C-alpha positions, -999 to +999 in steps of 0.1 A: +252-311-127+245-313-089+213-330-078+189-310-056+158-319-036+138-292-054+143-269-084+129-239-065+125-232-028+104-201-020+108-185+015+075-167+021+039-176+012+027-141+004+013-128-029+047-125-047+061-159-035+029-177-043+027-163-078+064-173-084+058-208-071+027-214-092+043-201-124+075-221-118+055-252-111+034-247-143+067-247-162+075-281-147+097-271-118+097-290-085+088-263-060+086-260-022+072-230-003+079-223+033+056-200+053+059-198+091+027-179+097-003-179+073-005-182+035-013-149+018+013-127+034+009-091+045-017-081+019-042-109+025-037-115+062-029-082+078-028-056+050-047-043+021-075-069+021-087-066+057-080-029+056-102-024+025-129-044+043-127-021+073-127+010+049-159-003+032-175-009+066-167+026+078-183+041+047-217+029+058-219+057+084-214+083+056-241+066+035-265+068+064-258+104+070-262+113+033-295+094+030-317+121+043-310+144+014-323+117-009-356+113+010-347+084+033-356+084+069-334+059+087-342+050+124-314+050+149-287+024+140-260+007+160-226-007+151-209-037+167-171-038+163-166-074+174-190-085+146-170-066+120-137-082+133-152-117+133-167-114+098-134-101+086-116-130+101-139-155+083-132-138+050-094-138+056-095-175+065-114-182+033-088-163+012-059-181+030-074-214+021-077-204-015-040-193-016-029-226-001-051-247-024-039-229-055-003-236-046-009-272-040-030-275-072+000-263-091+020-292-077+041-272-053+046-284-017+039-261+013+059-264+045+042-246+074+074-236+091+103-211+090+132-217+066+167-205+071+196-205+047+226-226+056+244-219+023+236-208-012+217-241-019+207-255+015+178-246+037+171-257+073+135-259+083+124-255+119+109-289+117+144-303+115+143-311+078+171-300+055+162-292+019+186-284-010+174-263-039+188-253-073+172-218-070+160-200-039+135-171-039+133-149-009+098-133-005+095-126+032+079-092+029+081-065+055+069-056+090+058-025+108+086-003+121+081+017+153+112+038+147+132+052+176+128+038+211+107+061+233+095+057+269+062+037+267+068+022+233+055-011+247+020+005+249+019+013+211+001-009+186+008-013+149-016-019+120-012-057+128-029-053+162-054-028+149-072-056+130-078-076+162-088-050+188-114-064+212-134-031+210-135+001+191-115+029+209-134+060+216-102+080+211-071+070+192-038+088+184-020+077+152+015+087+144+024+087+107+014+106+076+015+079+048-009+052+034-014+032+066-018+060+090-043+079+069-063+048+060-067+038+096-075+074+106-104+073+081-115+038+093-116+047+130-132+081+124-158+065+101-168+041+129-171+070+154-137+073+171-121+106+179-089+106+158-057+126+161-029+122+135+006+132+144+032+136+116+068+149+118+068+165+083+052+197+071+022+179+056+008+144+052+014+121+022+051+129+015+060+121-021+025+127-034+015+157-056+013+189-035-023+196-045-032+161-034-016+165+000-034+198+006-067+185-006-067+153+015-057+171+046-084+197+042-110+170+036-099+150+066-100+180+089-135+188+076-145+154+088-133+161+123-099+144+122-072+164+140-039+165+121-009+179+139+022+182+117+058+192+124+056+171+156+064+136+169+054+115+199+081+115+226+065+094+253+034+073+261+022+069+297-004+043+307-031+049+333-052+018+335-070+014+302-061+048+290-029+065+277-014+099+277+006+107+246+033+134+251+042+153+220+075+171+210+056+204+210+050+201+247+013+192+245-003+159+255-033+139+243-055+113+262-068+082+244-077+046+246-052+035+220-019+048+205-009+035+170+023+040+151+023+038+113+056+054+104+069+029+080+078-007+074+112-025+073+122-055+052+120-089+069+157-098+065+167-108+101+175-143+110+172-157+075+208-169+073+216-143+045+252-139+057+258-176+055+247-177+019+265-145+011+234-125+002+241-088+003+219-061+019+213-028+001+228-002+024+206+025+010+173+010+021+180-020+043+164-045+019+180-073+000+201-059-029+189-071-063+195-063-099+169-056-126+161-093-128+156-095-090+188-115-087+208-110-054+245-110-050+244-148-053+235-161-088+210-187-078+192-167-051+166-141-060+144-117-040+111-100-047+086-078-031+088-058+001+119-076+013+138-057-014+123-024-003+120-012-039+083-004-044+063-019-016+030-027-034+014-061-036+008-060-074+045-051-079+056-081-058+032-103-079+046-090-111+082-095-099+074-130-088+059-138-122+088-123-141+113-143-121+095-176-128+092-168-165+129-158-167+144-187-148+119-216-155+100-204-186+132-195-204+115-163-214+135-133-200+111-108-184+121-076-166+096-056-146+091-020-156+089-001-123+080+032-140+044+046-142+029+023-115-005+034-104-012+035-067-041+043-043-045+055-008-078+042+007-080+072+029-113+091+032-113+108+007-097+082-015-066+089-036-057+075-069-025+085-088-003+074-116+028+089-132+047+121-123+037+147-098+038+184-109+071+189-090+087+158-107+075+169-141+089+204-137+122+189-127+124+165-157+109+183-187+112+219-199+076+228-205+048+216-181+011+223-185-013+217-155-050+210-159-069+210-127-105+207-116-118+211-080-155+207-077-184+195-056-196+160-067-232+155-077-240+134-047-230+162-023-255+186-040-283+165-026-267+151+006-254+184+017-220+169+026-192+194+026-168+177+003-150+184-030-132+163-056-098+170-071-087+160-106-054+169-120-035+161-152+002+169-156+011+173-193+044+177-212+039+211-228+062+201-257+050+167-267+015+169-252+020+136-235+001+131-202+028+125-176+006+121-146-029+119-133-040+126-097-075+122-083-089+127-048-125+116-043-149+086-043-137+057-065-105+075-073-086+042-074-111+026-098-108+056-122-070+058-120-066+020-128-082+027-162-064+060-167-031+042-160-035+023-192-036+055-212-006+070-193+014+038-198+006+039-235+019+075-236-014+090-245-015+128-252-038+154-239-053+155-274-062+119-270-080+127-237-097+156-254-109+134-283-126+110-259-163+117-255-173+123-219-194+099-199-221+121-182-229+126-154-197+113-138-168+129-119-144+112-143-157+131-173-136+161-160-105+142-173-117+146-209-133+180-206-106+201-191-095+223-220-077+253-205-045+249-185-047+262-150-009+268-150+020+266-175+056+263-165+088+268-186+120+259-170+147+285-176+179+272-192+210+272-171+233+301-180 
């Protein structure tokens, strides 16, 4: 058997790569991790963690506004954007340190540099060092994609830059209708910016349940966020510190910032994949992998956003763990990519797991829908104009709950627990048999007794 410098070389120090490195090292493997930027990857450094911190900060404004209904008189307050950014940076630095320390504690070595494949077992580091590895794991994640080139594209920022703005823009135009666009729309609006969202489709949150899409849009518009659909940005002009955004419908918008959040692409460029013979999936541009996360080369694997399967941090972590258990723990583990809960930390928040109504009606013959749309108890005192949506999608034949969709405060927290029941194939009768926890919004999930709609798919003639 050939001798190698390390048993496993991981390219990328994000959540997935770090988990794989630590588990492999725990199994006795000699491991090396290369990260050219900062340990923690997209999620910790420039994604879900700092974004959630910004979301939480923006909620304070709503709490202050709601306080009067509960008897509080709050004097005039002020907000300082640079303080928020500085405190966020401190927390991210702390988390980065924890990630690096945990890798080193496991016995793995970290190389703070870029690594490029020379062949299926050899990596060249930008420090000049060459390392050979028995197994290689590619976990380089993804990056914002601005899409087609338009005049003035150089003036556009992505979510990366949004975390480091020197000041809060009074007005911002955001192109996109998915997770990132809507989350930042809520963040900036919460801190007081005038926000306009531009989306090419007929409605925001493509791929989500139709009721969720309609509900979120209505709530965001109630909060003063302008949403323009069926439209794209064709040009951005700069005038000193301001910009004019020209839309495909012929109109234009003035703002201090223009942000694109129209998708992300896998980080596959300049990794030496062609030298090693690693194939790209032509359908999505990510690294092609099988159900074990193995690439076209037997000793090279890929996980997380670089494969462009399901771009969620917990999925990357689970894939990294499964890889390490399979290859170094000698315990074959496949990741089940079905029934994965997800959240959009928009305002209002979205939590969802399982099938949408449309997916269920396409897959099973009988579908029962249970839906509640109500004013939350807090709003009855605060006077805020907001409503909560809760929806269960049920197989009308087996009574199994196929999907759960929630829009409202703490939707993600609720759906995380509900996801266990959905994963265990709980039935609507199981939900009905569960005693409600009162007074909560979540009690609606176990008190909805009458279907709001029933569908029977006609058999093909």
